[in-house]
ROVEXMAR-124132 format. One record per residue (C-alpha): x, z, y. Coordinates in steps of 0.2 Angstrom, whole numbers, plus 5000, padded with zeros to 4 digits. Layout:
REM residues N
XZY/...
***
This chain:
REM residues 712
492850114844/492950274834/494250414837/494950474821/496250594828/496950664844/498450774845/499650834859/501550834855/502450944868/504250904864/505150764858/504250684844/504050534833/503450424847/504650464861/505750594869/504350654881/502650754878/501350624873/499550634867/499450534851/497750454847/497250364831/495750254833/494650134823/494249984833/492649884830/493049734841/493549624827/491949644818/490849594833/489949434832/491249314839/492549354852/491549314867/490949494869/492749554870/493249414881/491849444892/492349634893/494149584898/493449474912/492449614919/493949724919/494949594928/493749584941/493649784942/495649784943/495749794962/494549944962/495550024948/497249994957/496450074973/496150234964/497650234953/498750224969/497650334980/498650494976/499850584988/501350464994/502650444980/504450414978/504750224979/505350224961/503650294955/502750164966/503750024957/503350104940/501450124944/501349944950/502249894933/500849974923/499549884933/500449714931/500549754913/498749794911/498349624921/499449534908/498549614893/496849574899/497349384903/498149374885/496549454877/497249614871/496449724858/495449884861/496650004857/497949934870/496549924883/496150104881/498050154881/498250064899/496650134906/497150304901/498750284909/497850234925/496550364924/498050484924/498850404940/497250424948/497550614946/499350604951/500150614934/501350464932/501250434914/502650304911/502850304893/501450224882/501450124866/500150054853/500550034835/499749954820/499350054805/499150004786/497449974789/496849824798/495549904809/496450074813/497750084827/498850224835/499350244853/500250364863/500150414881/501450514891/500450674896/500750834908/499250934904/498250914887/496450944894/496750824908/497350684896/495950704885/494750694900/495750534906/495450464888/493550494889/493450404906/494550264899/493250244885/491850254897/492650114907/492850004892/491150024886/490449984903/491449824903/490949784885/489049824887/488949754904/488549914913/489049974930/490250104932/490450224947/492450224949/492350334964/491250464957/492150464940/493950474947/493450614960/492850714944/494650684936/495450734953/494450904954/494950934936/496750904939/496751014954/496151154942/497451124927/498951054935/500351144944/500051164963/500851044975/502051174980/502651224962/502551034958/503750984972/505051104965/504751054948/504950864951/506550904961/507250994946/506750844934/507750734946/509250844944/509050854925/508551044926/507351084912/505651164917/504351264908/502651324912/502451514907/500651534912/499051424916/499451464934/501051414943/502251524935/503651414929/505451444922/506751324928/508351314916/508551404900/509351564893/510551644903/510451514917/508651524919/507751554936/505851584940/504651514953/502851544958/502151414970/503551424983/504151604979/505651624969/506351764958/507351814973/505851844984/505852024988/504152114984/504552225000/504752065011/503151995004/502152155009/502952155026/502451965029/500652005024/500452145036/500352045053/500552185066/502152255057/502852085056/502652055075/503452225078/505052175068/505152005076/504952085093/506252215090/507652075088/507051965103/505851835095/504351795106/502751865099/501051895107/500452065114/499252155105/498852295091/497752335077/496052405080/494652485069/493052465079/492252335091/492452455106/494252475103/494452275102/493652265118/494752395126/496352315119/495652145126/495552215142/497252295142/498152135137/497052015146/495751885140/495751765132/496251845115/496351805097/495551905083/496151905066/496252015050/497752115050/498052065032/497551885027/498151705024/497651535025/496951575043/495451655035/494451755048/495351695063/494451665080/495351605095/495151595114/493951725116/493351795133/491751895133/491352065124/490051965113/491251845107/492551975103/491252085094/490651945083/492451895079/492852075075/491352075063/491851915054/493751975052/493252135044/491952045032/493251915027/494452065022/493152185015/493252305030/495152315033/495952345050/495752195063/497252135075/496752085093/498151985102/498551875117/497851705114/499351585116/498951405122/499851255114/499751175098/500051265081/501651225071/502351275054/504251295052/504951305035/506551415031/507451405014/508951515010/509351545028/509151365034/507851275044/507251125033/505551065040/504251075053/502351025053/501051005067/499251045065/497850945073/496351025082/494650975073/493650865085/492050765084/491650615094/489750605098/488750445096/487150495106/486150495090/486750615077/486750805079/488350905077/487750955059/487550775054/489250735061/490050855051/489250795036/489850625040/491550685043/491650775027/491250615017/493050565021/493950545004/495350635011/494350795014/494050915000/494351094993/495851044982/497551094985/498050914984/496750854997/497550805013/496150875024/495051025022/493151015024/492351055040/491151205042/489951285053/490751455050/490651595063/492251545073/491551365074/489851435080/490851535094/491851375099/490151275100/489351425110/490751405123/490451225126/488551255128/488151185110/487351225095/487351145077/485851045082/486450985098/486550795099/488250755109/488250605120/489050445115/491050475115/490850655120/492250755112/491650915103/492951045099/492651135083/494351225079/495851225090/496951245074/496651135060/497651055046/499451035047/499550835047/501050785056/502950805052/503850855068/505550915059/506650815071/505650875087/506051055085/507251135099/508851205091/508551385098/506751385090/507551335073/508751475075/507351605078/506351545063/507951575053/508151745061/506351795058/506551745039/508051865038/507252005048/505752005035/506951985021/506251815014/507251685004/505851555007/504751575023/503451485033/503351535051/501751495061/502051485080/501151405095/502051295107/501451165120/503051055116/504051105101/505551015109/505751145123/506351325122/504751435118/505251545133/504951405145/503051395140/502551565135/502651495116/502651635103/502851665084/501151715076/501551765058/502751745044/502151675027/502951725010/502751584997/502151455010/501251295005/502451145004/501151005003/501150985022/502950935020/502950835004/501550735008/501150735028/499750635033/500850565048/502750555047/504050565034/504050675019/505450815018/506350855003/505851045004/505751054984/507551004983/508051134997/507251274986/508051214970/509851194978/509651384983/509151424966/510451314957/511951294969/513451184965/512451054956/512151174941/510951104929/510251274923/510551204906/511351294891/512051194876/510751164863/511051114845/509551064833/509851054815/508550954805/508350854789/508050894771/509650964765/510251144769/509751164786/509651354787/511451374780/512151244792/511251324807/512051494801/513751414800/513551334816/513051494824/514751574818/515751434824/515051424842/515051624843/516951614839/517151524856/516451684864/514851624868/513251724865/512151624852/510251624850/509851554833/508051514828/507851474809/506551514796/507351684793/506951744811/507651744828/509451814831/510451834847/512351874845/512151884826/510752014827/509051994820/507952034835/506251964828/505451894813/505151704813/503551654823/502151544816/503051374820/504751314824/504151264841/503751434845/505451494838/506451374849/505351424864/505751604861/507651584859/507751474875/506751614884/508051744880/508951794896/510551834887/510751674876/512251544882/512051424867/510551394857/510451344838/508851284833/508251244814/506851114815/505751054801/505550864803/503750864797/503250994809/504150914823/503050764819/501550854821/501950964835/503450904844/505150984845/505151164855/506551104866/506550964878/508250904872/509550924858/511350914866/511950904848/510650844834/511250864817/510350774802/510650854786/510250794768/510850794750/511650634742/511550524757/512850404752/511750364737/510250294747/510250114746/509149964754/507350014749/505749964756/505550124766/506750264772/506750424764/505550554773/506950654780/507650504789/505950454797/505550634802/507250664810/506850544823/506050674834/507750764835/508650604838/507450554852/507850724861/509750684862/510150634881/511350514886/512750634887/512250714871/512850684852/511850644836/512750684820/511950574806/512250544787/513250384783/511950274775/510850124778/509350204785/510150324797/511150174805/509550064804/508250194809/509050324818/510550274828/509650144838/508450264845/509850384851/510250364870/511850474867/513450464857/513250434837/514450514825/514250504806/514750614791/515050564773/515150664757/516450544750/518050464757/517650324769/518650164771/517350044779/517649974796/516950074811/516550014828/517350074843/515950174849/515750304835/516550374820/516350444803/516850624797/517250654779/518250774767/519850744759/520350904750/520351034763/520450924776/519150854788/519550674792/518850564807/518850384804/518750274821/519150094824/520850104827/521450274822/521050414809/521250594814/521550734801/521050914804/521751054791/520051124789/520651294783/521851314797/520551264810/519251394803/520651524802/521151494820/519351524826/519251674814/517651624808/516951684790/516151514785/515251514769/516051354762/516251284745/517451134748/517351074731/515551114725/514351114740/514951024757/513151004760/513051184765/514351164779/515050994782/513550934794/513751084805/515551084805/515650894810/514250924823/515251064830/516850944832/515950794837/515150894852/516950934857/517550744856/516050694866/516650824879/515150944877/516051104882/515851234869/
***
């Protein structure tokens, strides 16, 4: 197989209404001696299918509808192999499966023939281009191994993909919120290679960065990062916290330990992810070693010495003044076998595929760091000790948060967590606390809050190792977009080969007359409220993105070149109203091939959602090619009087003198055009007799949007 071309289309495009990677390939399968080689490759892939399925379904727990969709992909691939499908289709399916192994649920995929017998095109839905390209390379590697009777190390290959995905995809916390947004129809857009994401559009947009939102106070975040200050504020309002204080020397650390009593915990006063934390310390030597380690972790900053609280570690999540989820950690333990050293047992435990450095790994690797060595020393052990068979060896008192315990939390403790978030000033906060029994009051068991985290990880709640997932992404989204708001603004897309710019300008004037701030992107530049704010960018894609980013825009009007959309995709994820312009459309007859502007307008029509509108020219090809792919309502316009029959679900706009007429199945509606325009007080540049193509498509699109109940 030879790859001829690869391109990523980031908006609605000629293939579909979702971002895809389009691949053009030359297949050599048909030229091989006989078809036995390809049949043999299919059989080897069928024998590998259980291994493929294991990796494709090994990512974090999914919603039931995603699991069903993933199973459908696997069944489709099996059926394709049994039917002897071609190389291009096989690579398409394998690319989908490779993406599934990384957690990307690429549901859309399609393979098409071209005019050349040995050249095919296929498209696969994508999330990140570099990851999709890597998955394509792995897919070709699997096919090559099957064709040339070679072995293929699936575990090693897919681990490499998972590691890449962890580097380039959104983190699990951000992704949980973005996925919740997708379920509510709220558009999202990644603004950086990191986790900065815009939710919504224009005036209705909001921002998130991991689990932090644009409502997260910088002051509150700084307070939360200072453990001692946080404890003092919580203590002031009656929330139980351990005694202790900040120290700057080993001598002072030992003195504080004597004042509050051992055992103690030693930790950096400013850190996160439990870095530099040592627990259950008794001796002067242990405290000195822990002090040095804590300072080393944070480059010499101050150290906090506090009471050691016995019990299990818990993380409580508060969103918008409401307790929404809780998780419990597990202590890190090893079980001796009487043969291996502790070092060897740790190496064996780290071979568990659930352990890794990635954010998406359910468990972190075990390590012989200073706190672990201190814990071993307290048990009279070293890394080279050989524990007896079934001997339990404690490595860390507090390990990964693995178990959901939301339903167990005592109501008073939940109220204290909410109060803690309010005292610090955080809209989203993760509270770390110790309790022997989270179902009892903390005061009954000397339980205590240890710290408050701004922007806490959501992974432990979204995909716990034990217990049921919690809808924490939905909780954060509900805070950002209350009352079921979609965060969307109305988006008009004007495309075709006619007077696109003139129609976009007239549409701008019509919408502005409804007292909305209109953002317009056309070949002349970027405009907001009728004022030119910038020159046009290099591409229509960039123009559209810029308009939707503007925080004052209430309605967007986007001129889109169909050919460019075919190469790059549209710069908007949807078109509430897509208007296809063109000259002399009524004269297009039944030819062998539709006009280019009809084919290239498919990208804009793909962008129309089920509650949107497509305004198309009344001709054979628009009805045959564009209308069938539109998920929303279709209206047509004609430059001549239309007297033909219309089905009940659509209508045709046309001009009769200075009147705009809408013909539908059972009725004809007449709108005096000059009166209507005068009522809106719009200065339209129209020539009713000589140049209806300058205004008719946009005018019809404006009224079609109202007829389809798009509030404008």
